[in-house]
MDAnalysis code that builds the backbone (N, CA, C; Angstrom):
import MDAnalysis as mda
import numpy as np

u = mda.Universe.empty(723, n_residues=241, atom_resindex=np.repeat(np.arange(241), 3), trajectory=True)
u.add_TopologyAttr("name", ["N", "CA", "C"] * 241)
u.add_TopologyAttr("resid", np.arange(1, 242))
u.add_TopologyAttr("resname", ["MET", "CYS", "ARG", "LYS", "PRO", "ASP", "ASN", "THR", "VAL", "ALA", "LEU", "VAL", "THR", "GLY", "ALA", "GLY", "ARG", "GLY", "ILE", "GLY", "ARG", "ALA", "ILE", "CYS", "LEU", "ALA", "LEU", "ALA", "ARG", "ALA", "GLY", "ALA", "HIS", "VAL", "VAL", "ALA", "ALA", "ALA", "ARG", "THR", "GLU", "SER", "GLU", "ILE", "ASN", "ALA", "VAL", "ALA", "ASP", "GLU", "ILE", "ALA", "ARG", "ALA", "GLY", "GLY", "LYS", "ALA", "THR", "ALA", "ILE", "PRO", "PHE", "ASP", "ILE", "ALA", "LYS", "GLU", "ASP", "GLU", "VAL", "ALA", "ALA", "LEU", "PHE", "ALA", "LYS", "ILE", "ARG", "GLU", "SER", "PHE", "GLY", "ARG", "LEU", "ASP", "VAL", "LEU", "VAL", "ASN", "ASN", "ALA", "GLY", "THR", "GLY", "VAL", "TYR", "GLY", "PRO", "LEU", "VAL", "ASP", "PHE", "SER", "ALA", "ALA", "ASP", "CYS", "GLU", "ARG", "ILE", "MET", "ALA", "VAL", "ASN", "VAL", "THR", "GLY", "THR", "LEU", "VAL", "CYS", "CYS", "ARG", "GLU", "ALA", "MET", "LYS", "LEU", "MET", "ILE", "THR", "ARG", "ARG", "SER", "GLY", "TYR", "ILE", "ILE", "ASN", "ILE", "SER", "SER", "VAL", "LEU", "GLY", "PHE", "LYS", "GLY", "TYR", "PRO", "ASN", "GLN", "ALA", "ALA", "TYR", "ALA", "ALA", "SER", "LYS", "HIS", "GLY", "VAL", "MET", "GLY", "LEU", "THR", "LYS", "SER", "LEU", "ALA", "ALA", "GLU", "ALA", "GLN", "GLU", "TYR", "GLY", "ILE", "ARG", "VAL", "SER", "ALA", "ILE", "LEU", "PRO", "GLY", "GLY", "VAL", "ASP", "THR", "GLU", "MET", "ILE", "ARG", "ARG", "SER", "ARG", "PRO", "ASP", "LEU", "ASP", "PRO", "SER", "VAL", "LEU", "MET", "GLN", "PRO", "GLU", "ASP", "ILE", "ALA", "GLY", "ALA", "VAL", "MET", "TYR", "LEU", "LEU", "SER", "LEU", "SER", "ASP", "ARG", "ALA", "ALA", "ILE", "ASP", "GLN", "ILE", "TYR", "ILE", "ARG", "ARG", "ARG", "ALA", "GLY", "LYS", "PRO", "PHE"])
u.atoms.positions = np.array([
    [112.487, 115.170, 100.986],
    [112.726, 115.928, 99.678],
    [112.142, 117.443, 100.272],
    [110.978, 117.445, 100.011],
    [110.620, 118.630, 100.507],
    [110.938, 119.270, 101.944],
    [111.558, 118.529, 102.439],
    [112.131, 119.428, 103.662],
    [113.252, 120.522, 103.758],
    [113.536, 120.165, 101.884],
    [114.811, 121.446, 101.424],
    [113.701, 122.160, 100.217],
    [112.650, 122.966, 100.855],
    [111.515, 123.215, 99.330],
    [112.041, 123.814, 98.263],
    [113.059, 125.170, 98.975],
    [113.589, 125.990, 97.823],
    [114.553, 124.864, 96.800],
    [114.795, 124.065, 97.053],
    [115.423, 123.409, 95.956],
    [114.733, 122.090, 95.178],
    [113.719, 121.952, 95.867],
    [112.918, 121.034, 95.472],
    [112.178, 120.631, 94.115],
    [112.514, 119.968, 93.080],
    [111.660, 120.111, 91.896],
    [111.014, 118.726, 91.733],
    [109.560, 118.744, 91.692],
    [108.497, 117.583, 91.728],
    [107.791, 117.460, 90.315],
    [107.918, 116.868, 89.545],
    [107.156, 116.365, 88.171],
    [106.063, 115.257, 88.631],
    [105.109, 115.818, 88.710],
    [103.548, 115.154, 88.566],
    [103.383, 114.858, 87.033],
    [102.873, 113.281, 86.687],
    [101.912, 113.027, 85.539],
    [100.539, 112.832, 85.988],
    [99.631, 112.989, 84.805],
    [98.395, 113.056, 85.169],
    [97.752, 114.150, 86.120],
    [98.354, 115.376, 85.942],
    [98.445, 116.270, 87.165],
    [97.108, 117.137, 86.920],
    [96.142, 116.936, 85.684],
    [95.369, 118.307, 85.659],
    [94.066, 118.020, 86.620],
    [93.888, 116.643, 87.137],
    [92.481, 116.872, 87.689],
    [92.681, 115.448, 88.770],
    [91.551, 115.377, 89.591],
    [91.800, 114.064, 90.724],
    [93.040, 114.305, 91.198],
    [93.418, 112.833, 91.467],
    [94.808, 112.630, 92.350],
    [95.509, 113.274, 92.129],
    [96.026, 113.667, 90.835],
    [97.342, 114.212, 90.219],
    [97.081, 115.619, 90.650],
    [96.060, 116.608, 90.587],
    [95.710, 117.493, 91.014],
    [95.968, 117.784, 92.469],
    [95.669, 116.913, 93.238],
    [95.747, 116.973, 94.505],
    [96.981, 117.093, 95.023],
    [97.904, 116.092, 94.608],
    [99.478, 115.934, 94.905],
    [100.021, 117.083, 94.498],
    [99.838, 117.525, 93.246],
    [100.435, 119.030, 93.071],
    [100.195, 119.953, 94.110],
    [99.183, 120.328, 94.432],
    [98.674, 121.306, 95.443],
    [99.496, 120.985, 96.961],
    [99.780, 119.758, 97.156],
    [100.197, 119.485, 98.347],
    [101.659, 119.533, 98.511],
    [102.260, 119.124, 96.990],
    [103.690, 119.554, 97.273],
    [104.037, 121.084, 96.972],
    [102.845, 121.929, 96.266],
    [103.325, 123.149, 96.174],
    [103.238, 123.699, 97.866],
    [102.317, 123.353, 98.339],
    [102.407, 123.932, 99.394],
    [103.565, 123.530, 100.464],
    [104.182, 122.631, 100.209],
    [105.187, 122.177, 100.750],
    [106.415, 122.805, 100.305],
    [106.305, 123.725, 99.287],
    [107.592, 124.659, 99.024],
    [107.949, 123.869, 97.925],
    [107.578, 122.736, 97.233],
    [108.543, 122.332, 96.266],
    [107.843, 123.305, 94.614],
    [108.882, 123.399, 93.683],
    [108.484, 123.747, 92.318],
    [108.069, 122.551, 91.468],
    [106.772, 122.517, 91.324],
    [105.688, 121.515, 91.004],
    [105.547, 121.884, 89.441],
    [106.224, 120.725, 88.602],
    [105.895, 120.414, 87.110],
    [104.396, 119.842, 86.750],
    [103.529, 120.470, 86.482],
    [102.532, 119.807, 86.297],
    [102.274, 119.301, 84.693],
    [102.096, 118.017, 84.375],
    [102.126, 117.474, 82.947],
    [100.824, 116.614, 82.885],
    [100.458, 116.653, 81.565],
    [99.208, 116.106, 81.411],
    [99.000, 116.406, 80.060],
    [98.154, 115.606, 79.472],
    [97.828, 115.920, 77.764],
    [96.860, 117.158, 77.574],
    [95.736, 117.580, 78.412],
    [94.704, 118.954, 78.650],
    [95.753, 119.802, 78.825],
    [95.989, 120.601, 78.034],
    [96.804, 121.673, 78.348],
    [96.149, 122.770, 79.209],
    [94.543, 122.804, 78.950],
    [93.818, 124.063, 79.857],
    [93.640, 123.391, 81.388],
    [93.902, 122.246, 81.458],
    [93.470, 121.611, 82.945],
    [95.048, 121.948, 83.698],
    [96.042, 121.285, 83.094],
    [97.476, 121.973, 84.075],
    [97.772, 123.262, 83.959],
    [97.151, 124.182, 83.057],
    [97.575, 125.305, 83.376],
    [96.605, 125.717, 84.262],
    [95.086, 125.447, 84.675],
    [94.153, 125.749, 85.746],
    [94.976, 125.574, 87.064],
    [95.943, 124.526, 87.045],
    [96.507, 123.818, 88.132],
    [97.443, 124.624, 88.622],
    [98.496, 125.123, 87.511],
    [99.496, 126.072, 87.803],
    [98.924, 127.217, 88.318],
    [97.858, 127.900, 87.834],
    [97.334, 128.990, 87.974],
    [97.070, 128.992, 89.503],
    [96.097, 127.760, 89.884],
    [95.972, 127.814, 91.460],
    [96.855, 127.841, 92.039],
    [98.074, 127.324, 91.950],
    [99.317, 127.063, 92.998],
    [99.791, 128.510, 92.925],
    [99.961, 129.338, 91.637],
    [100.654, 130.737, 91.771],
    [99.542, 131.438, 92.640],
    [98.500, 131.444, 92.548],
    [97.393, 132.248, 93.591],
    [97.483, 132.249, 94.794],
    [98.285, 131.043, 95.193],
    [98.288, 130.463, 96.482],
    [99.492, 130.718, 96.879],
    [100.582, 131.401, 96.135],
    [102.136, 131.778, 96.365],
    [102.996, 130.747, 96.251],
    [102.599, 129.844, 95.471],
    [103.236, 128.649, 95.134],
    [104.033, 128.932, 94.009],
    [104.944, 127.443, 93.390],
    [105.671, 127.666, 91.953],
    [105.206, 126.526, 91.421],
    [104.778, 126.940, 90.111],
    [104.736, 125.610, 89.263],
    [104.567, 125.884, 87.536],
    [104.851, 124.978, 86.865],
    [105.198, 124.844, 85.574],
    [104.202, 124.023, 84.729],
    [103.517, 124.676, 84.155],
    [102.675, 123.391, 83.430],
    [103.251, 122.994, 81.737],
    [103.418, 121.755, 81.960],
    [103.882, 121.430, 80.221],
    [103.004, 120.263, 79.787],
    [102.301, 120.614, 78.682],
    [101.478, 119.525, 77.998],
    [102.120, 118.412, 77.378],
    [101.797, 117.133, 77.578],
    [102.580, 115.855, 76.947],
    [101.395, 114.691, 77.206],
    [101.875, 113.910, 75.944],
    [101.247, 112.526, 76.254],
    [102.037, 111.390, 76.299],
    [101.837, 110.785, 77.312],
    [102.775, 109.925, 78.233],
    [102.937, 108.933, 77.115],
    [102.119, 108.457, 76.605],
    [102.192, 107.279, 75.151],
    [102.825, 107.462, 74.306],
    [103.458, 108.725, 74.066],
    [104.526, 108.840, 72.917],
    [106.156, 108.853, 73.774],
    [106.771, 108.576, 73.219],
    [107.917, 108.626, 73.936],
    [109.098, 109.632, 73.360],
    [108.682, 110.287, 72.211],
    [109.166, 111.630, 72.001],
    [108.576, 112.564, 72.828],
    [107.776, 112.730, 73.371],
    [106.747, 113.794, 73.999],
    [107.338, 113.568, 75.589],
    [107.597, 112.430, 76.002],
    [108.064, 112.428, 77.527],
    [109.400, 112.617, 77.389],
    [110.364, 112.235, 76.424],
    [111.688, 112.825, 76.047],
    [111.868, 114.349, 76.266],
    [110.864, 114.983, 75.456],
    [111.052, 116.578, 75.399],
    [110.513, 117.078, 76.609],
    [109.648, 116.148, 77.322],
    [109.338, 117.288, 78.779],
    [110.354, 116.874, 79.841],
    [111.104, 115.955, 79.657],
    [112.574, 115.530, 80.510],
    [113.681, 116.924, 79.999],
    [113.657, 116.977, 78.749],
    [114.495, 117.765, 77.933],
    [114.430, 119.172, 78.897],
    [112.835, 119.450, 78.670],
    [112.450, 120.926, 79.312],
    [113.019, 120.943, 80.662],
    [112.790, 120.154, 81.723],
    [112.946, 119.888, 83.016],
    [114.367, 120.170, 83.261],
    [115.180, 119.356, 82.654],
    [116.727, 119.637, 82.508],
    [117.284, 120.925, 82.240],
    [116.693, 121.547, 81.083],
    [116.994, 123.078, 80.771],
    [116.846, 123.886, 81.876],
    [115.403, 123.925, 82.370],
    [115.068, 124.747, 83.104],
    [115.418, 124.737, 84.543],
    [115.763, 123.463, 85.060],
    [115.899, 123.354, 86.508],
    [117.416, 122.680, 86.488],
    [118.079, 122.048, 85.849],
    [118.886, 121.164, 85.979],
    [118.969, 120.397, 87.081],
    [118.018, 119.550, 87.285],
    [117.533, 118.498, 88.015],
    [115.804, 118.350, 88.401],
    [115.787, 116.968, 88.986],
    [114.706, 116.484, 89.261],
    [114.562, 115.667, 90.464],
    [113.951, 116.167, 91.699],
    [114.197, 115.274, 93.214],
    [113.223, 114.570, 92.973],
    [111.791, 114.911, 92.532],
    [110.604, 113.947, 92.810],
    [109.903, 113.511, 91.451],
    [109.741, 112.413, 91.245],
    [108.861, 112.289, 90.294],
    [107.377, 111.419, 90.861],
    [105.993, 111.902, 90.482],
    [105.310, 111.437, 90.794],
    [104.274, 110.490, 89.365],
    [104.684, 109.425, 89.264],
    [103.834, 108.675, 88.191],
    [102.454, 108.509, 88.475],
    [101.531, 109.387, 88.008],
    [100.112, 109.267, 88.443],
    [99.222, 108.994, 87.188],
    [99.718, 109.290, 85.713],
    [99.041, 109.376, 84.436],
    [98.570, 107.558, 84.355],
    [97.499, 108.140, 84.213],
    [96.975, 106.372, 83.972],
    [95.462, 106.446, 83.136],
    [94.920, 105.554, 82.404],
    [93.649, 105.421, 81.957],
    [93.484, 103.899, 82.158],
    [92.158, 103.785, 81.550],
    [91.332, 102.539, 81.696],
    [90.182, 102.204, 80.910],
    [89.936, 101.035, 80.262],
    [88.915, 100.542, 79.350],
    [88.231, 99.499, 80.256],
    [86.891, 99.323, 80.401],
    [86.501, 98.174, 80.948],
    [85.024, 97.385, 80.447],
    [85.246, 96.133, 80.883],
    [84.191, 95.255, 80.064],
    [84.640, 94.096, 80.206],
    [83.660, 93.005, 79.815],
    [84.119, 91.747, 80.032],
    [84.907, 91.014, 78.846],
    [86.069, 90.179, 79.281],
    [87.063, 89.893, 78.489],
    [86.638, 89.262, 77.388],
    [85.462, 88.776, 77.224],
    [85.105, 87.973, 75.977],
    [85.173, 89.134, 74.593],
    [84.751, 90.232, 75.382],
    [84.560, 91.403, 74.511],
    [85.271, 92.305, 74.384],
    [86.798, 92.219, 74.526],
    [87.613, 93.231, 75.050],
    [88.332, 93.439, 73.775],
    [88.791, 94.504, 73.320],
    [89.676, 94.580, 71.948],
    [90.865, 94.457, 72.274],
    [92.248, 94.134, 71.270],
    [93.240, 94.026, 71.608],
    [93.783, 95.732, 71.396],
    [93.288, 96.716, 70.651],
    [93.466, 97.841, 70.589],
    [93.665, 98.352, 72.141],
    [92.246, 98.083, 72.696],
    [91.881, 98.703, 74.211],
    [92.894, 98.402, 74.983],
    [93.524, 97.123, 74.891],
    [94.668, 96.468, 75.854],
    [95.675, 97.332, 75.599],
    [96.094, 97.389, 74.261],
    [97.267, 98.068, 73.983],
    [97.444, 99.456, 74.122],
    [96.333, 100.387, 74.378],
    [96.354, 101.465, 74.749],
    [96.742, 101.616, 76.200],
    [95.702, 100.810, 77.019],
    [96.141, 100.923, 78.672],
    [97.657, 100.637, 78.854],
    [98.255, 99.562, 77.973],
    [99.433, 99.421, 78.815],
    [100.428, 100.609, 78.071],
    [100.169, 100.965, 76.753],
    [100.954, 101.751, 76.616],
    [100.974, 103.256, 77.444],
    [99.917, 103.689, 78.095],
    [99.801, 104.751, 79.296],
    [100.376, 104.066, 80.815],
    [99.607, 103.004, 81.148],
    [99.883, 102.673, 82.314],
    [101.391, 101.800, 82.460],
    [101.710, 101.065, 81.670],
    [102.988, 100.525, 81.947],
    [104.176, 101.190, 81.027],
    [103.899, 101.177, 79.657],
    [105.308, 101.647, 78.851],
    [105.365, 103.227, 79.259],
    [104.603, 103.859, 79.320],
    [104.792, 105.496, 79.441],
    [105.431, 105.563, 81.039],
    [104.862, 104.453, 82.022],
    [105.375, 105.044, 83.306],
    [107.033, 104.716, 83.373],
    [107.229, 103.164, 82.599],
    [108.444, 102.846, 82.276],
    [109.494, 103.956, 81.779],
    [108.971, 104.479, 80.693],
    [109.831, 105.560, 80.208],
    [110.250, 106.711, 81.015],
    [109.013, 107.323, 81.767],
    [108.964, 108.379, 82.409],
    [110.113, 108.284, 83.798],
    [109.822, 106.738, 84.259],
    [110.977, 106.144, 85.268],
    [112.462, 106.618, 84.602],
    [112.662, 105.814, 83.398],
    [114.080, 105.898, 82.650],
    [114.477, 107.128, 82.649],
    [113.790, 108.132, 82.455],
    [114.277, 109.599, 82.130],
    [114.436, 110.218, 83.569],
    [113.650, 110.026, 84.106],
    [113.982, 110.542, 85.796],
    [115.107, 110.255, 86.343],
    [115.898, 108.744, 85.904],
    [116.713, 108.185, 86.413],
    [118.097, 108.734, 85.940],
    [117.692, 109.051, 84.927],
    [119.008, 109.799, 84.166],
    [119.527, 111.247, 84.718],
    [118.228, 111.941, 85.425],
    [118.609, 112.973, 85.855],
    [118.721, 112.876, 87.398],
    [118.421, 111.720, 88.153],
    [118.612, 111.792, 89.623],
    [119.886, 110.764, 89.696],
    [120.540, 110.045, 88.970],
    [121.646, 109.117, 89.343],
    [122.752, 110.015, 88.934],
    [123.171, 111.076, 88.747],
    [123.894, 111.832, 88.651],
    [124.284, 112.871, 90.030],
    [122.956, 112.994, 90.730],
    [123.202, 113.311, 92.102],
    [122.909, 112.798, 92.968],
    [122.670, 111.302, 92.483],
    [122.693, 110.025, 93.538],
    [121.753, 110.421, 94.641],
    [120.697, 110.864, 94.119],
    [119.472, 111.228, 95.086],
    [117.910, 111.310, 94.121],
    [117.088, 111.109, 94.965],
    [115.743, 111.174, 94.172],
    [114.559, 110.244, 94.740],
    [113.426, 110.537, 94.583],
    [112.476, 109.679, 95.031],
    [111.657, 109.658, 93.735],
    [111.133, 108.421, 93.311],
    [110.249, 108.089, 92.463],
    [108.808, 107.331, 92.831],
    [107.686, 107.816, 92.831],
    [106.409, 107.294, 93.465],
    [105.535, 107.067, 92.342],
    [105.315, 105.770, 92.351],
    [104.286, 105.227, 91.323],
    [102.893, 104.920, 91.596],
    [101.967, 105.395, 91.263],
    [100.912, 105.667, 91.656],
    [99.958, 104.403, 91.061],
    [99.900, 103.360, 91.951],
    [99.156, 101.679, 91.315],
    [97.960, 101.914, 91.390],
    [97.595, 100.617, 91.996],
    [95.860, 100.434, 92.325],
    [95.854, 99.387, 93.229],
    [94.762, 99.184, 93.922],
    [94.523, 97.885, 94.726],
    [94.390, 96.371, 93.649],
    [94.203, 96.919, 92.147],
    [94.327, 96.118, 90.971],
    [95.505, 95.662, 90.972],
    [96.706, 96.318, 91.536],
    [97.949, 95.537, 91.419],
    [98.355, 94.741, 92.211],
    [97.089, 94.321, 93.311],
    [97.275, 93.024, 93.605],
    [96.376, 92.141, 93.936],
    [95.153, 92.539, 93.103],
    [93.648, 92.042, 93.259],
    [92.882, 91.868, 91.940],
    [91.978, 91.335, 91.686],
    [91.427, 91.390, 90.282],
    [90.066, 91.581, 90.672],
    [89.426, 92.099, 89.801],
    [87.870, 92.290, 89.607],
    [87.273, 92.027, 88.190],
    [85.975, 91.721, 88.566],
    [85.082, 91.238, 86.938],
    [85.182, 92.569, 86.240],
    [85.365, 92.414, 84.855],
    [85.229, 93.416, 83.632],
    [86.634, 94.684, 84.135],
    [87.759, 93.826, 84.694],
    [88.809, 95.035, 84.811],
    [90.192, 94.032, 84.113],
    [90.113, 93.000, 83.445],
    [91.394, 92.132, 83.181],
    [92.498, 93.230, 82.820],
    [92.169, 93.871, 81.907],
    [93.139, 94.387, 81.148],
    [93.904, 95.531, 82.119],
    [93.173, 96.369, 82.923],
    [93.455, 97.376, 83.854],
    [94.460, 96.707, 84.963],
    [93.741, 95.570, 85.457],
    [94.495, 95.039, 86.383],
    [95.736, 94.142, 86.027],
    [96.100, 93.994, 85.092],
    [97.478, 93.477, 84.401],
    [98.068, 94.472, 83.834],
    [97.702, 95.910, 84.058],
    [98.560, 96.920, 83.635],
    [99.137, 97.375, 84.957],
    [98.283, 97.373, 86.136],
    [98.621, 97.973, 87.182],
    [99.576, 96.575, 87.955],
    [99.388, 95.385, 87.626],
    [100.494, 94.168, 87.975],
    [101.707, 94.710, 87.234],
    [101.582, 95.175, 86.135],
    [103.184, 95.387, 85.590],
    [103.817, 96.796, 86.011],
    [102.912, 97.895, 86.779],
    [103.387, 98.893, 87.680],
    [104.101, 98.237, 88.829],
    [103.486, 97.382, 89.335],
    [104.107, 96.966, 90.476],
    [105.534, 96.387, 90.162],
    [105.412, 95.308, 89.171],
    [106.702, 94.574, 89.034],
    [107.881, 95.390, 88.101],
    [107.265, 96.722, 87.593],
    [108.228, 97.770, 87.341],
    [108.915, 98.287, 88.985],
    [108.130, 98.884, 89.700],
    [108.320, 99.037, 90.919],
    [109.537, 98.524, 91.674],
    [108.974, 97.139, 91.686],
    [109.956, 96.262, 92.363],
    [111.438, 96.212, 92.125],
    [110.926, 96.056, 90.831],
    [112.809, 95.709, 89.990],
    [113.347, 97.221, 89.967],
    [112.791, 98.178, 89.677],
    [113.578, 99.893, 89.892],
    [114.122, 100.019, 91.206],
    [113.560, 99.606, 92.122],
    [113.524, 100.127, 93.780],
    [114.855, 99.147, 93.786],
    [114.944, 97.999, 93.430],
    [116.183, 97.342, 93.794],
    [117.316, 98.043, 92.617],
    [117.110, 98.105, 91.256],
    [117.789, 98.713, 90.593],
    [118.705, 100.470, 91.167],
    [117.632, 101.210, 91.618],
    [117.835, 102.388, 91.695],
    [118.566, 102.916, 93.387],
    [118.475, 101.594, 94.177],
    [119.011, 101.567, 95.832],
    [120.340, 102.455, 95.676],
    [121.324, 101.504, 94.886],
    [122.947, 101.609, 94.838],
    [123.022, 103.306, 94.532],
    [122.137, 103.948, 93.975],
    [122.413, 105.522, 93.505],
    [121.884, 106.477, 94.645],
    [121.115, 105.813, 95.729],
    [120.495, 106.589, 96.664],
    [119.218, 107.180, 95.922],
    [118.394, 106.216, 94.995],
    [116.868, 106.969, 94.844],
    [116.221, 105.836, 95.327],
    [115.424, 106.443, 96.210],
    [114.159, 105.710, 96.574],
    [112.901, 105.539, 95.556],
    [112.313, 104.176, 95.510],
    [111.442, 103.896, 94.722],
    [109.986, 103.313, 95.326],
    [109.080, 103.936, 95.412],
    [107.751, 103.459, 96.248],
    [106.474, 103.187, 95.413],
    [105.597, 102.371, 95.882],
    [104.423, 102.332, 94.726],
    [103.204, 102.584, 96.061],
    [102.390, 103.476, 95.491],
    [101.082, 103.516, 96.613],
    [99.790, 102.968, 95.605],
    [99.145, 102.116, 96.406],
    [98.241, 101.142, 95.524],
    [96.659, 101.858, 96.269],
    [96.085, 102.697, 95.550],
    [94.527, 103.162, 96.479],
    [93.645, 102.281, 96.237],
    [92.815, 102.192, 96.984],
    [91.369, 101.375, 96.878],
    [90.220, 102.629, 95.881],
    [89.001, 102.590, 96.522],
    [88.335, 103.645, 95.791],
    [88.323, 104.862, 96.341],
    [88.769, 105.612, 95.142],
    [89.156, 107.028, 95.444],
    [87.797, 107.843, 94.340],
    [87.517, 108.879, 94.871],
    [86.240, 109.908, 94.514],
    [86.868, 110.409, 92.923],
    [86.858, 109.820, 91.702],
    [87.527, 110.080, 90.569],
    [86.415, 110.055, 89.640],
    [86.883, 110.524, 88.077],
    [86.063, 110.290, 87.302],
    [86.513, 108.704, 86.540],
    [87.693, 108.385, 86.729],
    [87.806, 106.766, 86.507],
    [87.081, 106.088, 87.166],
    [86.910, 106.153, 88.741],
    [86.195, 105.077, 89.197],
    [84.801, 104.988, 89.033],
    [84.149, 106.523, 88.582],
    [82.811, 106.301, 88.390],
    [82.352, 105.551, 87.271],
    [83.243, 105.374, 86.243],
    [83.271, 104.768, 84.795],
    [83.204, 103.246, 85.335],
    [84.240, 103.217, 86.102],
    [84.822, 101.427, 86.263],
    [83.732, 100.871, 87.227],
    [83.691, 101.525, 88.471],
    [82.684, 100.989, 89.555],
    [81.504, 102.119, 89.780],
    [80.632, 101.735, 88.927],
    [79.363, 102.451, 89.056],
    [78.646, 102.212, 90.548],
    [78.607, 100.906, 90.735],
    [78.258, 100.825, 91.955],
    [78.628, 100.856, 92.981],
    [79.546, 101.414, 93.463],
    [80.204, 102.112, 94.800],
    [79.381, 103.313, 95.027],
    [78.933, 103.784, 95.982],
    [78.664, 104.741, 96.666],
    [79.136, 105.904, 96.979],
    [79.539, 107.042, 96.232],
    [80.624, 108.123, 96.081],
    [80.864, 108.461, 97.568],
    [79.839, 108.491, 98.397],
    [79.877, 108.790, 99.945],
    [81.121, 107.892, 100.707],
    [81.209, 106.794, 100.097],
    [82.038, 106.143, 100.984],
    [83.883, 106.023, 100.326],
    [83.602, 106.604, 99.461],
    [85.190, 106.534, 98.445],
    [86.188, 107.559, 99.107],
    [87.131, 107.354, 99.026],
    [88.009, 108.074, 99.423],
    [88.183, 109.454, 98.646],
    [88.833, 110.465, 99.088],
    [89.314, 111.696, 98.351],
    [90.810, 111.733, 97.715],
    [90.877, 112.351, 96.593],
    [91.855, 112.556, 96.193],
    [92.995, 112.945, 97.112],
    [93.024, 113.986, 97.844],
    [93.428, 114.517, 98.975],
    [94.104, 113.244, 99.868],
    [93.577, 112.286, 100.103],
    [93.873, 111.059, 101.054],
    [95.264, 110.582, 100.294],
    [95.224, 110.534, 99.014],
    [96.336, 109.598, 98.291],
    [97.492, 110.862, 98.232],
    [97.028, 112.055, 97.857],
    [98.295, 113.189, 98.351],
    [98.924, 113.256, 99.299],
    [97.884, 113.092, 100.644],
    [98.635, 112.612, 101.959],
    [99.705, 111.468, 102.080],
    [99.420, 110.443, 101.044],
    [100.286, 109.445, 101.337],
    [101.320, 109.687, 100.681],
    [101.732, 110.352, 99.325],
    [102.714, 111.050, 99.113],
    [103.750, 111.971, 99.898],
    [103.127, 112.450, 100.595],
    [103.488, 113.855, 101.467],
    [104.421, 112.989, 102.733],
    [103.841, 111.718, 103.163],
    [104.156, 111.191, 104.248],
    [105.767, 110.486, 103.612],
    [105.431, 109.535, 102.502],
    [106.662, 109.067, 101.945],
    [107.717, 110.250, 101.732],
    [107.372, 111.397, 101.383],
    [108.455, 112.570, 101.208],
    [108.834, 112.944, 102.615],
    [108.058, 112.553, 103.565],
    [108.892, 113.144, 104.904],
    [109.547, 112.095, 105.833],
    [110.001, 111.044, 104.959],
    [111.245, 109.955, 105.601],
    [112.244, 110.371, 105.803],
    [113.079, 109.966, 107.086],
    [114.484, 110.355, 106.993],
    [115.005, 109.389, 106.161],
    [116.470, 109.657, 105.757],
    [117.229, 109.006, 104.870],
    [117.505, 107.616, 105.440],
    [117.097, 107.672, 106.288],
    [117.446, 106.056, 107.025],
    [116.084, 105.121, 106.874],
    [115.188, 105.531, 105.999],
    [113.791, 104.949, 106.091],
    [113.410, 104.673, 104.476],
    [112.823, 103.403, 104.290],
    [112.538, 103.216, 102.986],
    [110.965, 102.635, 103.231],
    [110.351, 102.841, 102.360],
    [108.940, 102.129, 102.261],
    [108.332, 101.766, 100.675],
    [108.401, 100.437, 100.713],
    [108.178, 99.867, 99.727],
    [106.559, 100.070, 98.790],
    [106.063, 99.799, 99.537],
    [104.831, 100.095, 98.973],
    [103.465, 100.615, 100.245],
    [102.441, 101.312, 100.051],
    [101.626, 101.626, 100.771],
    [100.250, 101.217, 100.026],
    [99.297, 100.711, 100.495],
    [97.907, 100.084, 99.963],
    [97.016, 101.032, 101.251],
    [96.266, 101.715, 100.379],
    [95.083, 102.593, 101.062],
    [93.823, 102.235, 100.867],
    [92.768, 101.912, 101.886],
    [91.606, 101.244, 101.110],
    [90.336, 102.409, 101.633],
    [89.415, 102.427, 100.990],
    [88.318, 102.882, 101.601],
    [87.679, 102.481, 103.037],
    [87.634, 103.440, 104.070],
    [87.376, 102.813, 105.318],
    [86.286, 101.934, 105.154],
    [85.048, 101.828, 104.448],
    [83.980, 101.142, 104.218],
    [84.232, 99.515, 103.899],
    [85.527, 99.448, 103.100],
    [85.888, 98.451, 102.633],
    [86.046, 97.124, 103.423],
    [86.771, 96.151, 103.046],
    [86.811, 94.936, 103.942],
    [88.356, 94.896, 103.994],
    [88.983, 94.667, 105.455],
    [90.149, 94.986, 105.929],
    [90.633, 93.693, 105.601],
    [92.127, 93.659, 105.037],
    [92.882, 92.494, 104.670],
    [92.289, 91.860, 103.789],
])
């Protein structure tokens, strides 16, 4: 998709920091017009400004992925401003951690609202823009927790398993329209979230957000003949297979 940079419009959710910010910068360097979306307006404005200073194109739009009306408004702005969407990177996510015996239903509902329902609604709205053009790429940022389980992360793991179920079903549904759907499942990345969820990990052995951005750009570099369903990227210091 980024092989035609002047025409590429790419939306990144959770774009204000960490992996989302790195993906925005990589897309902009490739020539895409990046729509950076997240709840914290100051953070996405900073990302858009950084892209503009480097000579790229970016638009910052604040929204809460857990609120369906705000998701709809975000995509309405994209339709009005660009008339198209070529790439959606669903990166927004949240986590709450702790032993299951102490876990509240309210915390579980919040995780699911952001990680699963919010991702689903963004996919739905993106499909409406992509189907008419019979092209597009949706990339969902899942996690190693999308196929593994760790202590004190039951709700987060359940949500990321949900992202994988959504991705697999949508990939089959979207194929007839020429739309590709993939998931990236990172292991330990040096972000604020992992510092809260895995304080036992040595930051020096963690991947950097740019490593995940590189995987996004690899997917977007594929020819129209190729498709990749999922990419699992682990920290090199972790256990293989």
